[in-house]
C-alpha positions as CSV (number, residue, x, y, z in Angstrom):
1,M,78.8,92.9,106.1
2,S,78.7,96.6,105.3
3,Y,80.8,98.2,102.6
4,G,82.8,100.0,105.3
5,K,83.5,96.7,107.1
6,L,84.5,95.0,103.8
7,F,86.8,97.9,103.0
8,S,88.4,98.0,106.4
9,I,89.1,94.3,106.5
10,F,90.9,94.4,103.2
11,L,92.7,97.7,104.0
12,A,94.0,96.1,107.2
13,A,95.1,93.0,105.3
14,G,96.8,95.2,102.6
15,W,99.1,96.8,105.2
16,A,100.6,93.4,106.2
17,F,104.2,92.8,105.4
18,G,105.8,89.7,104.0
19,G,104.5,89.9,100.4
20,G,101.4,88.0,99.2
21,L,101.6,85.4,101.9
22,G,101.8,88.0,104.6
23,V,98.7,89.7,103.2
24,I,96.9,86.4,102.9
25,F,97.7,85.4,106.4
26,E,96.2,88.7,107.6
27,M,93.1,88.2,105.4
28,E,92.7,84.8,107.1
29,K,93.0,86.3,110.6
30,Q,90.4,89.0,109.7
31,L,87.9,86.9,107.7
32,V,88.1,83.6,109.5
33,H,89.2,84.2,113.1
34,K,88.2,87.8,114.0
35,H,85.0,88.4,112.1
36,H,83.9,84.8,111.2
37,F,82.8,85.8,107.7
38,L,84.3,82.6,106.2
39,S,85.1,79.2,107.6
40,K,88.7,77.9,107.5
41,K,87.6,75.4,104.8
42,E,86.0,78.2,102.7
43,F,89.1,80.4,103.1
44,M,91.5,77.5,102.1
45,S,89.3,76.8,99.1
46,L,89.5,80.4,98.0
47,F,93.3,80.3,98.6
48,A,93.6,77.2,96.4
49,I,91.6,78.7,93.6
50,G,93.5,81.9,93.9
51,R,96.8,80.1,93.4
52,V,95.8,79.0,89.9
53,V,94.3,82.2,88.5
54,P,96.5,84.6,86.7
55,S,95.4,87.6,88.8
56,G,97.1,86.4,91.9
57,T,95.9,85.0,95.2
58,V,95.3,88.2,97.1
59,T,93.3,89.7,94.2
60,A,91.3,86.5,93.8
61,I,90.4,86.3,97.5
62,A,89.4,90.0,97.5
63,I,87.2,89.5,94.4
64,A,85.5,86.4,95.7
65,V,84.8,87.7,99.2
66,G,83.7,91.1,97.9
67,Y,81.4,89.5,95.4
68,K,80.0,87.0,97.9
69,Y,78.9,89.7,100.3
70,K,78.2,92.8,98.2
71,G,78.2,91.8,94.5
72,L,80.1,93.7,91.9
73,L,80.4,96.9,94.0
74,G,81.7,94.8,96.9
75,T,84.4,93.4,94.6
76,L,85.5,96.9,93.8
77,V,85.5,98.0,97.4
78,A,87.5,94.9,98.5
79,L,90.0,95.4,95.7
80,L,90.4,99.1,96.5
81,G,91.0,98.3,100.2
82,V,93.7,95.7,99.5
83,M,95.4,97.8,96.7
84,I,95.7,101.2,98.5
85,P,98.4,100.1,100.9
86,G,100.5,98.3,98.3
87,F,100.3,101.2,95.9
88,T,101.2,103.7,98.6
89,I,104.1,101.8,100.0
90,T,105.5,101.0,96.5
91,L,105.2,104.7,95.5
92,I,107.1,105.8,98.6
93,L,109.8,103.1,98.3
94,A,110.3,103.9,94.6
95,A,110.8,107.6,95.5
96,L,113.2,106.7,98.3
97,Y,115.1,104.3,96.1
98,T,115.7,107.0,93.4
99,V,117.0,109.3,96.1
100,F,119.2,106.9,98.1
101,K,120.2,104.2,95.5
102,Q,123.8,105.4,95.6
103,N,124.0,105.4,99.4
104,N,125.7,102.5,101.2
105,Y,122.8,102.5,103.8
106,F,120.4,101.2,101.1
107,E,122.4,98.0,100.7
108,I,122.5,97.5,104.5
109,I,118.7,98.0,104.7
110,N,118.1,95.7,101.8
111,A,120.3,93.0,103.4
112,S,118.4,93.2,106.7
113,I,114.9,93.3,105.2
114,M,115.3,90.2,103.1
115,P,115.8,87.7,106.0
116,A,112.9,89.3,107.9
117,A,110.6,89.0,104.8
118,V,111.6,85.4,104.3
119,G,110.8,84.7,108.0
120,L,107.4,86.3,107.7
121,I,106.6,84.3,104.6
122,F,107.7,81.1,106.3
123,L,105.5,81.9,109.3
124,A,102.5,82.5,107.0
125,A,103.1,79.3,105.1
126,V,103.5,77.2,108.3
127,N,100.3,78.7,109.8
128,M,98.3,78.0,106.7
129,G,99.8,74.5,106.1
130,K,99.2,73.2,109.6
131,D,95.4,73.1,108.9
132,V,95.9,71.4,105.5
133,F,98.5,68.8,106.1
134,H,96.7,66.4,108.4
135,S,96.2,63.9,105.6
136,P,99.0,61.6,104.4
137,L,97.5,62.0,100.9
138,L,97.7,65.8,100.9
139,I,101.2,65.6,102.3
140,A,102.2,63.3,99.4
141,F,100.6,65.8,97.0
142,A,102.6,68.7,98.5
143,L,105.9,66.7,98.5
144,A,105.4,65.6,94.9
145,A,104.6,69.2,93.8
146,F,107.7,70.4,95.6
147,L,110.0,67.8,94.1
148,A,108.6,68.3,90.6
149,T,109.2,72.1,90.7
150,M,112.6,71.6,92.2
151,L,113.5,69.3,89.3
152,G,112.5,72.0,86.9
153,M,108.9,71.1,86.0
154,S,106.7,74.1,85.1
155,V,104.6,75.3,88.0
156,T,101.6,75.6,85.6
157,L,102.1,71.9,84.6
158,V,102.5,70.8,88.3
159,I,99.2,72.6,89.2
160,G,97.4,71.2,86.2
161,L,98.6,67.7,86.9
162,G,97.7,68.1,90.6
163,A,94.2,69.2,89.7
164,L,93.7,66.3,87.3
165,L,95.0,63.8,89.8
166,G,92.8,65.3,92.5
167,I,89.8,65.0,90.3
168,V,90.5,61.4,89.5
169,L,91.3,60.4,93.1
170,F,88.6,62.4,94.9
171,S,85.8,61.8,92.5
172,Q,85.9,58.1,93.7
173,I,84.8,59.2,97.1
174,K,81.1,58.4,97.6
175,E,78.5,61.1,98.4
176,G,78.3,61.9,102.1
177,H,81.9,61.0,102.8
178,D,84.5,63.6,103.7
179,L,87.3,64.5,101.4
180,P,90.7,64.1,103.0
181,Y,91.2,67.8,103.9
């Protein structure tokens, strides 16, 4: 993978709408399906790792892929590609907000964008989840995590407990046998 290709993949992903999940969905399309630089399993592993690091999932995937293919400079190229669109859009929207914040149209636009954004996030979650949730054990993990957070448990604690439980359960699987994902 060239530096130009690395930059263009992450720049294209950075222009996706729908928040982090929209960007991640576009990363998956580019890296797994279009260019075949990662397998689906590799991408989902990076996604899972990205969910627990403080930098955020999009940043973690960009760092990991950039480093895998082009080392430290590749990391910087991937990060720059994925950050330029968000920086540009945020700067433009912040400027527009200061100009139009007293206007009634701003509230109308905000009310119409929110449902669309939620729909895009839901679509990304469904598309990513359909490849993960083919095991009853993983479905149980997801439901337990959902219920725990809905009942007020800290997300950090839920992730930590899930990791520990996964280590205990999956370390019992003998060498050469597939994990349930």
